[in-house]
C-alpha positions in Angstrom: 76.0 111.8 74.2 78.1 113.5 77.1 74.9 115.6 78.6 71.4 114.3 79.5 68.5 115.8 77.4 64.9 116.4 78.5 64.1 113.0 77.8 66.6 111.4 80.0 65.4 113.5 83.0 61.9 113.0 82.6 62.8 109.1 82.7 65.0 109.5 85.5 62.4 111.5 87.5 59.6 109.1 86.6 61.6 106.1 87.9 62.3 107.9 91.2 58.6 108.6 91.7 57.7 105.0 90.8 60.6 104.1 93.2 59.7 106.1 96.1 56.1 107.2 95.3 54.8 110.7 95.8 54.0 110.2 99.7 57.5 109.3 100.6 59.2 112.0 98.8 56.9 114.9 100.5 57.4 112.8 104.1 61.1 113.1 103.5 61.0 116.9 102.6 58.9 117.7 105.6 61.4 115.7 107.9 64.2 117.7 106.5 62.5 120.7 107.0 61.6 119.8 110.6 65.3 119.0 111.0 66.3 122.2 109.7 64.0 124.2 112.2 65.1 122.0 115.0 68.7 122.9 114.1 67.8 126.7 114.2 65.9 126.4 117.5 68.9 124.8 119.3 71.4 127.0 117.6 69.2 129.6 119.2 69.0 128.4 122.6 72.9 127.8 122.5 73.3 131.7 122.1 70.8 132.3 124.9 72.7 130.4 127.3 76.0 131.5 126.2 74.8 135.1 127.0 74.3 134.3 130.5 77.2 134.1 132.4 77.8 131.4 135.2 78.2 132.5 139.1 81.5 133.2 140.3 82.5 130.5 142.3 85.1 131.5 145.2 86.9 129.8 147.7 86.7 130.8 151.3 89.9 131.5 152.7 89.0 132.4 156.1 88.4 128.7 157.6 91.0 127.9 159.9 92.7 124.7 159.0 92.2 121.5 160.6 94.4 120.8 163.4 94.3 117.0 163.8 97.4 115.5 162.9 97.6 112.5 160.5 98.6 109.1 161.7 99.1 107.5 158.4 101.9 109.8 156.8 105.3 108.2 157.3 103.8 104.7 158.4 104.5 101.5 156.4 101.6 99.0 156.3 102.8 95.5 156.7 
């Protein structure tokens, strides 16, 4: 009684086929296969973008600082 015999498995498979039908199971397996392919393609795209280094951004230090004084420093708004 602890393990299932071959007849139990046949009955379980027959019930699953009756509930879901043959078309639904094959559609489900096709969807799973497409999902796996999309996942693998996404992983390959991530590796390709990781290999391309981003351009280095630099700050231009040669620009002169602005000489206009701020008028709002130290003033209190009433």
